[in-house]
Structure formats: structure tokens, C-alpha cells
C-alpha positions in Angstrom: 39.7 17.5 38.3 37.2 16.0 35.9 36.7 17.0 32.3 33.5 18.9 33.2 35.3 20.7 36.1 37.9 21.8 33.6 35.2 23.5 31.5 34.8 20.7 28.9 31.3 19.5 28.0 30.8 15.9 29.1 30.1 13.5 26.3 26.4 12.7 25.9 25.6 9.0 25.4 24.1 8.4 21.9 22.0 5.3 21.2 19.7 4.4 18.4 16.8 5.8 20.5 18.4 9.2 21.0 16.4 12.0 19.4 18.1 13.5 16.4 17.8 17.0 17.7 20.0 16.1 20.6 22.9 15.2 18.3 22.6 17.3 15.2 20.7 20.3 16.3 17.0 21.3 16.0 17.2 22.9 12.5 18.7 19.8 10.9 16.5 17.5 12.8 13.4 19.4 11.7 14.5 19.3 8.0 15.2 15.6 8.1 11.9 14.9 9.9 9.9 16.8 7.3 11.7 15.2 4.4 11.8 11.5 5.6 9.7 11.2 8.8 12.8 10.4 10.9 13.0 11.3 14.6 15.8 9.3 16.2 19.3 8.3 15.5 18.2 4.8 14.6 15.6 6.2 12.1 18.2 8.1 10.1 20.8 5.2 10.3 18.0 3.1 8.7 17.8 5.5 5.8 20.2 3.4 3.8 22.0 4.5 0.6 20.0 4.0 -2.6 23.2 3.2 -4.5 26.9 3.8 -4.5 28.9 6.0 -7.0 32.6 6.6 -7.4 34.4 9.9 -7.6 35.9 8.7 -10.9 32.7 7.5 -12.5 30.2 9.5 -14.6 26.4 9.0 -14.6 24.3 8.4 -17.7 22.6 11.7 -18.4 20.5 10.3 -21.2 18.7 8.0 -18.8 17.7 10.7 -16.3 13.9 10.7 -15.7 12.0 14.0 -16.3 10.3 15.7 -13.3 12.2 13.6 -10.7 14.8 14.6 -8.1 18.1 13.0 -9.0 21.7 12.9 -7.8 24.3 12.4 -10.4 28.1 12.3 -10.7 29.4 14.4 -13.6 32.2 16.6 -14.9 31.9 20.3 -15.5 32.5 21.2 -19.2 31.8 24.9 -19.4 30.6 28.0 -17.5 28.8 31.0 -18.9 27.4 34.1 -17.3 25.1 36.3 -19.3 22.6 39.1 -18.6 18.9 38.3 -18.5 16.9 39.8 -21.4 13.5 40.6 -19.7 14.7 41.9 -16.4 17.8 42.9 -14.4 20.3 40.4 -13.3 22.3 37.6 -14.8 22.1 33.8 -15.5 24.9 31.4 -14.8 24.7 28.4 -17.0 27.0 25.4 -16.4 27.3 22.5 -18.8 28.1 19.1 -17.2 28.6 15.9 -19.1 29.0 12.1 -18.8 31.0 12.0 -22.0 27.9 11.2 -24.1 25.2 13.6 -23.0 25.0 17.2 -21.8 23.0 18.6 -18.9 22.6 22.3 -18.1 22.7 23.7 -14.6 21.1 27.1 -14.3 21.2 29.8 -11.5 19.6 33.2 -11.6 21.4 36.1 -9.9 24.2 34.0 -8.4 27.3 35.3 -10.1 29.6 33.8 -7.5 28.8 30.3 -8.9 30.9 31.2 -12.0 33.9 31.8 -9.8 33.5 28.7 -7.7 32.9 26.2 -10.5 35.7 25.5 -13.0 35.8 23.2 -16.1 37.3 19.8 -15.3 35.8 19.7 -11.8 33.8 16.6 -10.8 31.2 16.3 -8.2 27.6 15.3 -7.3 24.8 17.5 -8.6 21.3 17.3 -7.4 18.0 18.8 -8.4 14.8 18.2 -10.4 15.2 17.3 -14.0 13.2 19.5 -16.4 13.0 20.0 -20.1 13.8 23.5 -21.5 13.3 23.8 -25.2 14.3 20.1 -25.8 17.3 20.2 -23.5 17.6 18.6 -20.0 18.4 21.0 -17.2 18.5 21.4 -13.4 17.5 24.8 -12.1 19.2 26.0 -9.0 20.7 22.6 -8.2 22.8 21.8 -5.2 26.2 20.2 -5.5 29.2 18.7 -3.8 32.5 18.8 -5.5 35.1 16.1 -5.3 38.3 17.6 -3.9 39.2 21.3 -4.4 36.2 23.6 -4.2 34.5 21.8 -1.3 35.7 22.2 2.3 34.2 18.9 3.4 35.7 16.7 0.7 39.4 15.7 1.0 41.5 16.4 -2.1 42.6 13.5 -4.2 45.9 12.1 -2.9 49.0 12.7 -5.0 50.3 9.2 -4.5 49.1 7.1 -7.5 48.0 4.0 -5.5 46.2 6.2 -2.9 44.6 8.2 -5.6 43.3 5.1 -7.3 41.7 4.0 -4.0 40.3 7.4 -3.5 38.7 7.5 -7.0 37.3 3.9 -6.6 36.0 4.2 -3.0 32.2 3.8 -3.0 30.3 7.1 -2.3 26.9 6.7 -0.7 24.0 8.2 -2.7 20.9 8.5 -0.5 17.2 8.9 -1.3 16.9 12.7 -1.2 14.4 15.5 -1.7 14.6 19.0 -3.2 15.2 20.3 0.3 17.7 17.8 1.7 20.5 16.6 -0.7 22.3 13.2 -0.6 25.6 14.6 0.7 23.8 16.6 3.5 22.4 13.2 4.7 25.8 11.7 4.4 27.4 14.4 6.5 24.7 14.0 9.2 25.1 10.2 9.1 28.8 10.5 9.5 28.3 12.7 12.6 25.9 10.1 14.1 28.3 7.2 13.4 31.2 9.1 15.0 29.0 9.8 18.1 27.2 6.5 18.5 27.8 4.2 21.5 28.4 0.6 20.9 25.3 -0.9 19.3 23.8 -4.0 20.9 22.9 -6.8 18.4 19.2 -7.8 17.9 20.3 -11.1 16.4 21.1 -14.0 18.9 24.9 -14.6 18.7 24.5 -18.2 17.6 22.1 -17.2 14.7 24.5 -14.5 13.6 27.4 -16.9 13.6 25.4 -19.6 11.8 24.6 -17.2 9.0 28.0 -15.6 8.9 26.6 -12.1 9.5 28.3 -9.0 10.8 27.7 -7.4 14.2 24.9 -4.9 14.0 27.1 -1.8 14.7 29.7 -2.9 12.2 27.0 -3.4 9.5 25.6 0.1 10.1 29.2 1.5 9.7 29.9 -0.4 6.5 26.6 0.3 4.7 27.1 4.0 5.2 30.9 4.3 5.0 32.3 1.4 2.9 35.9 1.2 1.8 35.2 -1.3 -1.0 32.1 -2.8 -2.6 32.3 -6.0 -0.6 31.8 -3.9 2.6 28.4 -2.6 1.7 27.3 -5.9 0.2 28.1 -7.8 3.5 26.5 -5.0 5.5 23.3 -5.1 3.3 23.0 -8.9 3.7 23.3 -8.6 7.4 20.8 -5.7 7.7 18.3 -7.3 5.4 18.2 -10.5 7.4 18.1 -8.5 10.6 15.1 -6.5 9.3 13.3 -9.7 8.4 14.0 -11.3 11.8 13.0 -8.2 13.8 9.8 -7.8 11.8 8.8 -11.5 12.2 9.7 -11.4 15.9 7.4 -8.4 16.2 4.6 -10.2 14.5 5.1 -13.4 16.6 5.0 -11.2 19.7 1.8 -9.5 18.5 0.2 -12.9 17.8 1.2 -14.3 21.2 -0.2 -11.2 22.9 -3.5 -11.6 21.1 -3.7 -15.3 22.0 -3.0 -14.5 25.7 -6.2 -12.5 26.0 -9.4 -14.0 27.3 -12.4 -14.3 24.9 -15.8 -16.0 25.2 -16.0 -19.4 23.5 -18.8 -19.3 20.9 -20.3 -22.8 20.2 -23.4 -23.2 18.1 -26.4 -24.7 19.9 -28.0 -27.9 18.6 -31.0 -27.0 16.5 -30.1 -23.4 16.8 -29.6 -20.6 14.2 -26.7 -22.2 12.4 -28.3 -25.7 12.2 -31.5 -24.2 10.8 -29.6 -22.1 8.3 -27.5 -25.1 7.1 -30.7 -27.2 6.7 -32.3 -24.6 4.4 -29.1 -23.9 2.4 -30.1 -24.5 -1.3 -26.5 -25.5 -2.3 -23.6 -27.5 -1.0 -20.5 -25.7 0.2 -17.4 -26.2 -1.8 -14.6 -28.3 -0.2 -12.6 -25.1 0.4 -15.6 -23.4 2.1 -16.1 -26.4 4.3 -12.5 -26.6 5.2 -12.3 -22.9 6.1 -15.6 -23.0 8.0 -14.2 -25.8 10.1 -11.1 -23.8 10.9 -13.2 -20.8 11.9 -15.5 -23.0 14.0 -12.5 -24.4 15.8 -11.1 -20.9 16.5 -14.3 -19.3 17.9 -14.9 -22.3 20.2 -11.7 -21.4 22.1 -11.3 -18.9 25.0 -8.5 -17.1 23.2 -9.7 -14.7 20.5 -9.6 -15.8 16.9 -7.6 -13.6 14.5 -8.0 -15.1 11.1 -7.7 -13.8 7.5 -9.8 -15.5 4.8 -8.6 -14.7 1.3 -10.6 -15.9 -1.6 -11.2 -15.3 -5.3 -13.9 -12.9 -6.3 -17.2 -14.8 -6.0 -15.6 -17.7 -4.1 -18.2 -17.5 -1.3 -16.4 -15.9 1.6 -19.5 -14.1 2.8 -21.5 -17.3 3.4 -18.6 -18.7 5.4 -18.6 -15.5 7.5 -22.3 -15.6 7.9 -22.1 -19.1 9.4 -19.6 -17.8 11.9 -22.0 -15.0 12.8 -24.8 -17.5 13.4 -22.6 -19.6 15.7 -22.0 -16.4 17.7 -25.7 -15.6 17.8 -26.4 -19.1 19.0 -24.3 -18.3 22.1 -26.3 -15.1 22.6 -23.6 -12.8 21.1 -23.6 -10.2 18.3 -21.5 -9.9 15.2 -20.4 -6.6 13.6 -19.8 -6.7 9.9 -17.6 -3.7 8.7 -17.9 -2.9 5.0 -15.9 -0.2 3.1 -18.8 1.6 1.3 -22.5 2.3 1.9 -23.4 0.6 -1.3 -21.7 -2.6 -0.2 -23.0 -2.4 3.3 -26.6 -2.0 2.0 -26.1 -4.9 -0.4 -24.6 -7.1 2.4 -27.8 -6.4 4.5 -30.1 -7.4 1.6 -28.1 -10.5 0.7 -27.9 -11.6 4.4 -31.6 -11.1 4.9 -32.3 -13.1 1.7 -30.0 -15.9 2.7 -31.5 -16.1 6.2 -35.1 -16.2 5.0 -38.0 -14.5 6.7 -38.1 -16.5 9.9 -34.4 -16.2 10.9 -34.3 -12.6 9.8 -37.1 -11.7 12.2 -35.3 -13.5 15.1 -31.8 -12.2 14.3 -32.9 -8.7 13.2 -29.9 -7.8 10.9 -29.5 -4.1 11.2 -27.7 -1.4 9.1 -25.7 1.5 10.5 -24.2 4.0 8.1 -23.4 7.7 8.2 -26.2 8.8 6.0 -29.1 7.0 7.7 -32.0 9.3 8.6 -32.1 10.3 12.2 -35.1 8.2 13.2 -33.8 5.1 11.5 -30.3 5.6 13.1 -31.9 5.9 16.5 -33.8 2.6 16.1 -30.6 0.9 14.8 -28.6 2.1 17.8 -31.3 0.9 20.2 -31.4 -2.6 18.6 -27.6 -2.8 18.8 -27.2 -1.7 22.5 -30.1 -3.9 23.6 -28.8 -7.0 21.9 -31.9 -7.4 19.7 -29.8 -7.1 16.6 -27.6 -10.2 16.5 -26.0 -9.0 13.2 -25.0 -5.4 12.7 -23.7 -4.3 9.3 -22.2 -0.9 8.7 -19.5 1.3 7.4 -17.0 3.4 9.3 -20.1 4.7 11.2 -19.9 1.5 13.3 -16.7 3.0 14.9 -18.6 6.0 16.3 -18.8 6.6 20.0 -22.6 6.3 20.0 -22.5 2.7 18.7 -22.6 0.4 21.7 -23.0 -3.4 21.6 -24.7 -5.6 24.2 -22.4 -8.5 23.7 -20.0 -8.2 20.7 -18.6 -11.6 20.0 -17.3 -11.4 16.4 -15.9 -8.6 14.2 -15.9 -9.3 10.5 -13.9 -6.8 8.4 -14.7 -7.0 4.7 -12.0 -5.9 2.2 -9.3 -5.4 4.8 -7.2 -3.2 2.4 -9.8 -0.5 2.7 -9.3 -0.1 6.5 -6.3 0.7 8.8 -5.3 -1.3 11.8 -6.6 1.6 14.0 -10.1 1.2 12.6 -10.1 -2.6 13.1 -8.9 -2.0 16.6 -11.5 0.6 17.4 -14.3 -1.8 16.5 -12.6 -4.7 18.4 -12.5 -2.5 21.6 -16.3 -2.2 21.6 -16.5 -5.7 23.1 -16.7 -6.1 26.9 -14.2 -8.9 26.3 -12.0 -9.2 23.2 -14.2 -10.5 20.4 -13.1 -12.9 17.7 -11.9 -11.2 14.5 -12.4 -12.4 11.0 -10.8 -10.5 8.1 -12.0 -11.0 4.6 -10.2 -10.1 1.4 -10.9 -10.8 -2.3 -7.5 -9.5 -3.2 -5.3 -12.6 -3.2 -2.1 -12.2 -1.2 1.2 -13.6 -2.2 2.8 -15.8 0.5 5.5 -13.3 1.3 3.0 -10.4 1.8 0.9 -12.6 4.0 3.9 -13.3 6.2 5.0 -9.7 6.2 1.8 -7.8 6.6 -0.6 -10.3 8.1 2.0 -12.4 10.1 -0.1 -12.0 13.3 -3.1 -13.6 11.7 -3.9 -17.2 10.7 -4.5 -17.3 7.0 -7.1 -19.4 5.2 -7.7 -19.6 1.5 -10.9 -20.3 -0.6 -9.6 -20.9 -4.1 -12.5 -22.9 -5.6 -15.4 -21.2 -7.2 -19.0 -22.5 -6.7 -20.4 -24.7 -9.5 -22.4 -23.0 -12.2 -20.1 -20.0 -12.5 -19.4 -19.0 -16.2 -16.1 -17.9 -17.5 -15.1 -14.3 -18.2 -13.5 -13.3 -21.5 -11.2 -10.3 -21.1 -9.9 -8.2 -24.0 -7.6 -5.1 -24.2 -8.9 -2.3 -26.4 -5.7 -0.4 -27.3 -6.9 3.1 -28.4 -3.3 4.3 -28.7 -2.9 2.1 -31.8 -6.6 1.6 -32.7 -8.5 4.8 -31.8 -11.5 3.8 -34.0 -12.1 0.7 -31.8 -14.1 2.7 -29.2 -17.2 2.6 -31.4 -16.9 -1.2 -31.5 -16.9 -1.2 -27.7 -20.3 0.4 -27.5 -21.8 -1.8 -30.3 -20.5 -4.9 -28.4 -22.2 -3.6 -25.3 -25.4 -3.2 -27.2 -25.2 -6.8 -28.3 -25.1 -7.9 -24.6 -28.1 -5.8 -23.8 -30.0 -7.3 -26.8 -29.6 -10.7 -25.0 -31.5 -9.1 -22.0 -28.3 -8.7 -20.0 -26.9 -5.8 -18.1 -23.6 -4.0 -18.0 -21.2 -1.8 -16.1 -19.1 1.1 -17.5 -16.4 2.2 -15.0 -14.7 5.6 -15.1 -11.8 6.9 -13.0 -13.5 10.3 -12.3 -17.0 11.6 -11.5 -16.9 14.8 -13.5 -14.4 16.8 -15.8 -11.7 18.5 -13.7 -12.5 22.1 -13.0 -9.6 24.5 -13.5 -8.8 26.8 -10.6 -8.9 30.5 -11.3 -5.8 31.4 -13.4 -4.9 27.7 -14.0 -4.1 26.8 -17.6 -5.0 23.4 -18.9 -2.1 21.2 -20.1 -3.0 20.3 -23.7 -0.8 17.2 -23.6 -2.2 15.8 -20.3 -5.1 13.5 -21.1 -8.0 13.9 -18.7 -9.5 10.7 -17.4 -12.9 9.6 -18.7 -15.5 10.7 -16.2 -19.0 9.5 -15.3 -20.8 12.6 -16.4 -19.2 12.9 -19.8 -19.5 9.2 -20.6 -23.1 9.0 -19.4 -24.0 11.9 -21.8 -22.1 10.3 -24.7 -23.8 6.9 -24.2 -27.3 8.4 -24.0 -26.6 10.1 -27.3 -25.2 7.0 -29.0 -27.7 5.6 -31.5 -26.7 1.9 -30.9 -27.8 2.4 -27.2 -30.9 4.4 -28.0 -33.3 2.1 -26.2 -31.0 1.4 -23.2 -31.8 2.6 -19.7 -28.5 4.2 -18.6 -27.9 5.7 -15.1 -24.9 6.9 -13.0 -23.6 5.7 -9.7 -20.8 7.5 -7.8 -19.7 8.8 -4.5 -21.3 12.3 -4.7 -24.8 10.8 -4.7 -26.6 10.5 -1.4 -26.8 7.2 0.4 -30.5 6.9 -0.5 -29.8 7.7 -4.2 -27.0 5.1 -4.4 -29.1 2.4 -2.6 -32.1 3.1 -4.9 -29.9 2.9 -8.0 -28.5 -0.4 -7.0 -31.9 -1.8 -6.1 -33.2 -0.7 -9.6 -30.1 -2.3 -11.3 -30.5 -5.5 -9.4 -34.2 -5.6 -10.3 -33.4 -5.2 -14.0 -34.9 -1.7 -14.3 -31.5 -0.3 -15.4 -29.5 -1.7 -18.3 -26.2 0.1 -17.9 -24.6 1.6 -14.8 -21.9 4.2 -15.6 -20.0 4.2 -12.3 -16.8 4.9 -10.4 -15.0 2.2 -8.5 -17.8 2.4 -5.9 -18.8 -0.9 -7.5 -15.4 -2.4 -7.2 -16.1 -4.9 -4.4 -19.1 -7.0 -3.4 -21.7 -5.7 -5.8 -23.6 -8.8 -6.9 -26.0 -8.7 -9.9 -26.1 -12.2 -11.6 -27.6 -10.8 -14.8 -24.7 -8.4 -15.3 -22.6 -9.8 -18.1 -20.4 -7.0 -19.5 -17.8 -4.7 -17.9 -16.2 -1.8 -19.7 -13.3 -0.2 -17.9 -12.3 3.2 -19.3 -8.7 4.3 -18.9 -7.9 0.8 -17.5 -4.2 1.8 -17.3 -5.2 4.2 -14.4 -6.1 1.3 -12.2 -3.9 -1.3 -10.4 -3.8 -5.0 -11.3 -5.8 -6.1 -8.2 -8.4 -3.3 -8.7 -9.0 -4.4 -12.3 -9.4 -8.0 -11.2 -11.9 -6.9 -8.6 -13.9 -4.8 -11.1 -13.9 -7.7 -13.6 -15.3 -9.9 -10.8 -18.6 -8.0 -10.9 -19.7 -9.9 -14.1 -20.0 -13.5 -14.9 -21.5 -14.2 -11.4 -24.7 -15.9 -12.6 -25.5 -18.4 -15.3 -24.4 -16.1 -18.2 -20.7 -15.7 -19.4 -18.9 -12.5 -18.6 -17.2 -10.1 -20.9 -14.6 -7.5 -19.8 -13.2 -4.8 -22.1 -10.2 -2.9 -20.8 -10.0 0.3 -22.7 -6.6 2.0 -22.6 -4.6 4.8 -24.3 -1.3 3.6 -22.8 1.4 2.9 -25.3 2.5 -0.6 -26.1 5.3 -2.0 -23.8 4.7 0.7 -21.2 4.4 -0.3 -17.6 0.8 0.9 -17.5 0.0 -1.2 -20.5 1.8 -4.2 -19.1 -0.5 -4.1 -16.1 -3.6 -4.1 -18.3 -2.3 -6.9 -20.5 -1.5 -9.0 -17.4 -5.1 -8.8 -16.2 -6.4 -9.8 -19.7 -4.0 -12.8 -19.7 -5.4 -14.7 -16.7 -8.4 -15.0 -14.4 -6.2 -16.5 -11.6 -6.2 -13.8 -8.9 -3.3 -15.5 -7.1 -1.2 -15.4 -10.2 -2.2 -11.7 -10.7 -1.3 -10.9 -7.1 2.3 -12.1 -7.8 2.4 -10.2 -11.1 1.2 -7.1 -9.2 3.9 -7.6 -6.6 6.6 -7.7 -9.3 5.2 -4.8 -11.3 4.6 -2.3 -8.5 7.3 0.0 -7.2 8.8 -1.4 -4.0 7.7 1.6 -1.9 4.1 0.7 -2.8 4.4 -3.0 -2.3 2.3 -2.9 0.8 -0.3 -0.7 -0.7 0.8 2.2 1.3 -0.1 4.7 -1.4 -3.7 4.1 -0.4 -3.1 5.1 3.2 -0.6 7.9 2.7 2.1 6.2 4.8 5.7 5.5 3.9 6.8 2.0 3.4 8.0 0.6 6.7 10.4 -1.7 4.9 14.0 -0.6 4.3 16.1 -3.3 2.6 13.6 -6.1 2.6 11.9 -6.8 -0.7 8.8 -8.9 -0.4 8.8 -9.6 -4.2 12.2 -11.3 -4.1 13.0 -12.1 -0.4 10.3 -14.8 0.2 12.8 -17.5 1.2 14.6 -15.1 3.5 11.4 -14.0 5.2 10.3 -17.6 5.6 13.7 -18.5 7.3 13.4 -15.5 9.6 9.9 -16.4 10.5 11.0 -19.9 11.5 13.9 -18.6 13.6 11.7 -16.0 15.3 9.0 -18.6 16.2 11.5 -21.0 17.6 13.1 -18.2 19.7 9.7 -17.1 21.0 8.8 -20.7 21.9 11.8 -21.1 24.2 12.0 -17.4 25.3 8.5 -15.8 25.0 9.7 -12.5 26.6 12.9 -12.3 24.6 14.8 -12.0 27.9 17.9 -13.6 26.4 18.2 -11.0 23.6 17.4 -7.6 25.2 18.5 -5.7 22.0 15.9 -7.7 20.0 13.2 -6.9 22.7 14.0 -3.2 22.2 14.0 -3.5 18.4 10.6 -5.3 18.6 9.3 -2.5 20.9 10.3 0.1 18.2 8.7 -2.0 15.5 5.4 -2.2 17.4 5.3 1.5 18.1 1.7 2.6 17.2 2.6 4.7 14.2 5.0 2.0 12.8 2.5 -0.7 13.4 -0.2 1.3 11.5 2.1 1.9 8.6 3.0 -1.8 8.4 -0.6 -3.1 8.6 -2.5 -0.6 6.4 -2.5 -2.4 3.1 
């Protein structure tokens, strides 16, 4: 008789792809899914411990951050239960300590806590740290006691040697939330590890042996349940390299798949659009521009689709290089779609392209604008030009992705400022081609080598570092209002001095209008509201030193027509000062603009400040950038601002930005709302490791394109290239 015939439930096979709910039950799986976005056994086993504590150690209470969820190890000092004054019921207050500081734990109407908790007990306590009358406290925290008092925790052994090992054994502390505590995760992970079948290894055996790494299943076991510190350290080293190798293998596979597609070769015709454009060009391309242009020309002349990223400093001339590629495509009868992140930028690109082409080429190529706020009649004409092929260059915003936008022969997709778009949007535009079009991605946000390998590893990367001749320098100064509040008046007088030289200026604010309180909401008197366009505009118009200045707003609540007219007026010199939001962050090109004032500069990121600064100093006049901040000296926010003021080198700032930003945001995922798809890999510090993994992944792919010799790697790559995971990885 089999086990099932005897009435026993047959064991269910559990793999990394098994749904959590099939192992731990629906309620637990739902809670973990909501908290961490995990769905499978492999997902949760990749939710690695944040750190390791010991049952005998105590945490530093004085270093706990306010308003954050924490898990600490501490000892109970006292328990007190007292009646509430204002209403019925009681308060249980427990004091815990690390020997130096005291933290209060408070529960309302839970008298049984006073019986369960006793002075001298140690355990892990989790909750949100708040300040009550100058004292740190956790309200209604969860906890797990070490030994007596907790059914899941074994008591400390009585044998001295065994007790020492028990006290010193690493205890995994997981990233947790206010709904799922660290030890609840640990308990679930333990169940998964006990149920898991043998885990196949995604690393080729020879590579694992060469690097002295653990088998994958053993590494998972030791990172979650180490006996000694060396266990989790070896496991972490193995899993970090495995993560890098799987990621790079996925990107290599993605790149190979793209190159395997059939595209139309685009070769410029002798005496055609490109030759005529080059002949009329009033300046000589820089060496970098010529080099990158040659790389692009070589790519689009192939029958496999180009997938190239061009990164370049603000004002380095990426657009003219992209325009030459568009003209080469037009020479072959094809069309180019130019995707811009904002209507202001799309409209400016149209004007600058028409100006660069000149009247004759503009008539023949018919550059066309498609945005969401075009009047119905204009939109109908634009759509007709696009579907008929009359428009060889189509410039637009997200509106280009709409179902009604159809191309006659889409040969090239140009994506400006890639960090503003997700992979799904780039893909939606690419799919509008009858055959896969060539893709050119532009970014003025310089990318450190490790990020380029990690995020854009399926693209060829070109760099334009040289600036065109004639560009003036930009002086950047920090205006520290925390220490020097009176300096703000000097900011406006300095602005007036620039205007007196017949120059123009930008003033950038983080908000459009003052925050409106909801009904019943009470303003926090200690929370400083960001400077907003409406308030600053009114203040500047009242300021005597700017009495003669023509000052106007520019922000996202204005209609497309209003924004376009404002930019036209500013470009024509009819407006002296634009008080704007970051709608002017990228691409806005007014050579006479010499001054940039950024209010609350500490509210912006390093790359964003560098982008904003790049709006001035673009013509023959030197630029001035004043970064106004109320951040305290030596704070992280102030450090970002000081870093921007210290250098004009965008590539140096990109590295600084990488080092200053929190790891979870290192791929820019806060912009897209996604979680970081990296677990142990740190692009700020693991550059050499990522490079080594890339080399191994490429060599394996060269000799085994389908990864047939390492089926576990093939499966890991499949998981990595899952649609949602791929989107999370590439939105940056």
C-alpha cells in the first residue's frame, strides 16, 4: 500500500517557480505579496536578510531613525500598566534598553501583554519609531522573544558551550513592513527551505569551481539559516555573482534576440537629403559627433535592427547626430519617429529641426508634430501625413503611441531622454513598424559604466563628451539660506544685473502652487513648503529691483498652446524671466538665457540639477547658476547640491549621484514606481564583478546561444526576462 492509499497526503514537489500560496497558504501568500511583491518560492527566497543580529547582542537605540519601521534586539527593563485618563481602558508601557538608551513600547487595552513580558527577557521588537514628548517609542509593536515566552524559539541550552553557540548564532533580520515582521518572514522562509526540492544551479559547474562558489541550493540555505558568520558571507558572495551572471546572461540573450530580427537597411542616397543637409551645415561636427555618427550609419546600413544608446553632456549636439540618422532613413524612403517627454520639448524639437533643415528640405521632408493637445483639425492633418508617408520626420509625445497613429514605413525610432519613458512605451512605438525599425536612444544624463552594463546591457553605447566650440562656461554657486537667510535678496539683485546686460533668466520651483489643505487637515508648522511658481512669480513682480522685467510663468497646468506661445515669446526675447517648474529641465534651448536660479535645490536630484543648469550658457554668453537651499550643512541633501556646484562634468556627477543615492533607487525606480530588481548586486561598488559576469555570459552565449548546456540558467533567464521584471529593470 502506498502512502496515499494509507491516507497520508503525498508530498507536493516544491521548486523555485512554485506559487507561494501552494506551500504557505493563501492568507500568508497574499500578505507577503502585498508587502513585497513576491509570488513564488524563488521570489521570497530572494528576499535576503538585511543584516544579522545575535540573541546576546543589543541594538543601539540612540541611532534609530524617526518615522521608519525598524527591527531591533533589546532587553526588557520594566513593565507598567495604568488606566487611561481620558477614556476607559488601560495602557501597558514596557521599557526596553540597549544599556545606553531607553525605548518605550506602548499598547492600549492589551492587559495580557503585562503578563507575557517580564523584565530580563530579550527579543526582537518591531514597529514604527515615533517621538512622544521627546522620548522614542513604538506603538503596538510586534515582537519575538528569545527562549521562554515564545513557542517558536528554542530555549537557551543549559550547557555552557552550547549556550555560547546559541547566543552567538546569527539571527536573520529581514526588510519588513508594519504588516509583516522580520520573524514572520523568517518562519515562512524556514518552511520553504524545509520543503524545497534540490535546486539546480544556474552557474556552469566549471565557472562555479573556478570562482570557489557554493552550489545554489546550499547558498540559499546558508544566507537564510547560517550557523556562523562565515556561512552567510560565503552564501552572499555566491548569490551576488549568480545575480550578476543571470542578469548579464539575460541582457545578452535580449541583445541576441534583437539582432536576430530582420530590419530594412537604410543607406543615404548620393546627393540626397543627408548630403544636402551636410553641405549646408554652418559648423563642423566635433570629433565625438563624427565618431558616433559613423557608428550609427554603420548600424542602420545593416539588415539587423540597430539598438544604440547615445549619451552626451547637456548641449553636446546629440540632436544633430540623430537628425542625420533620420535623413539617412528618409533617403531610403522611410520615416523616423522622434519621441520627446514633454509637449514643450516636442514643439521645440520641431522648430529646431525645421530651422536646421532650411525651407527647401523642410517642405520636402514635411516634419510633423503629434501631441495630445493638438486641435482636432491639426491632428487629423498630422495623422494623414504620417500614414501616407508624406511626413518623413514625425515628432511627438506619448501621443505617438496611440492606436490612431499609423506609419507608412517606420524605419527609425528616436527616444529622447530615455529615463522619462518605460520599456513598454519604447516597445509600443517600435511595433508600429511593418518590420522592426532601428532604435536610437538619447540621454543627456551621463551613465556610469556599471549602470550602462546593468540597465542598458542590451544596447550598444556611444558617448559624446566634447562640447561644440564657442560654448561659454557656467559658474555655479550654492546660496545657503539655512546659515545666510538674508542672501535671498542678493539672488534677485544678481538676477537683475544679468537682465541689465540684455540677457534672460530662468527661476525654477518644485511646485506650481501652494499646497491646498484638505478639509480638516492641519498644516505642520515645522514642515517647510516648497517654493512654488505662483508665489515666486508674485514676489518677483513686486520686487523693486526687477520692476522693469517682463516675468511670466511656465508649468504643466498651462495648455499646450499657452506653453508653446510662452516658449516662443521667451526665445524671441519678449520675456525676460521665466518662473517655471522642471518642464524646462531638458532640451529647452535659448542661447540668450544666461542665469538659472533653482529654488529649494535640495529637493532635486544631482542629475536633475545638472540638467537644469544646462539650460544656460548655451550661446556666446557665460552662464550663472544659483542653487538656493535651506538644507543644513553636512546633510545628505546639502551634499548633493554642493556636489553639483563643484563640477560641470556630468560623468563625474553621475558617479557621485550613484554613490549618494539609496541603493533601492540606484536605477531611478522611484520615478517609475517600481521596486529595485536588484537584490544583492550593488552597481555603485560591484563594477568589476558585473564586468567579469558580462564577459563570462558573453562567452557562454557565443558557444551555446540557446543555453542548452545549463538548463537552470535558461530558466533563470526566462524569469529575469518576464515582462514585469524586464519593465522594472529597464525603466530608469
